[in-house]
C-alpha positions, 0 to 999 in steps of 0.5 A: 920656275927655271927649267932645271928645277923640278916642275909642278903640273902645268896648270898650277903656274897660272893664277889660282886656284885659290882655296874657296873655303879657308875657314873661320880659323884662318879668317880670324887670324886674317882679321885679328879678332874673334868671330863669336857668331857663326851664321853663314857656314851651314854647319849643324851647330844646333844638333844636340848630339845626345847619342854622341855625348852618351857614347863618347862624352861632351868633349868629343861632341864639342869637336864635331860641330865645326870644320877644322883649321885648314892650316892646322896652325896649332899642330904645326906650332907644336911640331916646330917647338918639338923638332925645330922646324920652320913654321912655313915649311910644314903642311898638315894633311890626313895622314902620310897616304893623303900626302903621297896622293897630294904630291903626285897630284901636284907634280906628276900629271897623267902620262908622266913617269915616276920611279920607285923600288919594286916591293916598297910601300905599295900605296905609292904605286897604287896612287901613281897608277890610279892617276895615270902615271907610268910607274917604273920599278927597280929591284932592291939591292939584295945581299946576304946581309941586307935588303935595301932600296937601290939608290944607284938603280933609282938614279939610273931609272930616273935619268933613263925614263925622264922621271918627274918624281922618285919615291923612297921610303926611308926607313923602308917599308917592308924591309926596315932598312935605313939610308943615312943622310949622306946617301939621301943627299947623294940621291937628290944631287944625282937625280935629274934637276927637274925630278922631284924626290919624295921621301916617305918618312913614316917611320922616322921616329924609330931611327937611332938618329931621328933627332939630328938637326939635318932632318928639320931642314926643307930641301930644294926639290925634296918633299918629305912626308911623316905621320902621327900614326906610328910613334904617336898612336893616331892611325885611326885619326889620320894626321900627317905632315909634309916638310918642304920649301914654302913655295913648294907647299904653296903649290900643294895647297892649290890642290889640297882638300880644304878640311882634309883633317877633322877638328877632332883629329887636330884636337887629339894631335895637339893633346898628344904633341903636348905630352911628348914624354908619353910618345918618347916612352912609347918609342923606347918600349917599341925599340926594346920589343923590336930588339927582343923580337929580332933576337928571339928569331935570330936565336932560331936561325932566322934571317932577320933584317936590320930595322929602323922602324916599329917592325922587323922583317924576316927573309924566308927561303922562298916566296912559297914558304912565306905564302904558306906561313902567312896563310896558316897564321891568318887561318889561326887569327894571327895577321902578320904582313907579307908584301903582295909584290912578287919581288919581296914575296919571301919577306914577312913583316912583324910589328913589335907589339907585346902580343907578338912576344907571347910564347907560342904566338908565332909558333907556325913561323918558328917551325918554318924557320927551324925546318930550314 
């Protein structure tokens, strides 16, 4: 790979490592025939699973016997039909979090520098520091009207610290801010040529422009991660996918867990993707609830941030007030989110579920807003 393009960990440029267990689904595709007799995979194929069948039914029990398709072909094919991706630009893994860790493992070895916004989705920083990377965080761009990851600051930090990777959540978590396509393209263009851009698009489905063709393309030097946890309601089953150039995905496959996604999770994802009308209806219901929730708090005088996600962010006067409101609600058995990072300690995040709209449910927060 040329020196002016993003690099992977040095050891990945040698032959191998190759997945030692591609699995029976991949093997069947390679030889072009069925393999009805599984005599060597050491799975518990003769376990009767009476308790599991009683609790969850025969259909679930049938999905737990065998390792899943390491290439998740059926899920990828469905994503291509629904969204217009090219098949070889998709990699399915155990949720967006697993993909973030996978990208770091392949691109940012111990001792290298990565850059993100101070207070953005904390799992990225958690993984980066756990891998021994140097994490450089830049402040959000905050005005009276917005709170957003600062594209110019990310670019400057990447150059100043010779970063191997820059992370951007778009839409952002926890603010909900959406950067348009042109801004993300500018970010990539102005980063050092040897620096990766990792886009966390976990909330992509809730953007107004989510169906734009620009979002289906794999881009040089960019790895985009999405999930079926939010719009598709599969958080507990852990299914996500990366969008990147085929050569990039081939490198990620070198350090990926063979059977990262369970057979049951793959089967559930296939069913949900086959019923996109249900997902579309759910997204529309979320957007309607998000609007109602935002308007309710705006009417009380709250500083509600514009959101392209399934939640709203509210800025309170200071971090101490937000901390106290968060603690009081938790004591009442009501869990909303408050970023742990001190840079965004004045922000509270509320998911746009029906329960949040129940009269009096968030009375403590309403009181704090009206007391300003």
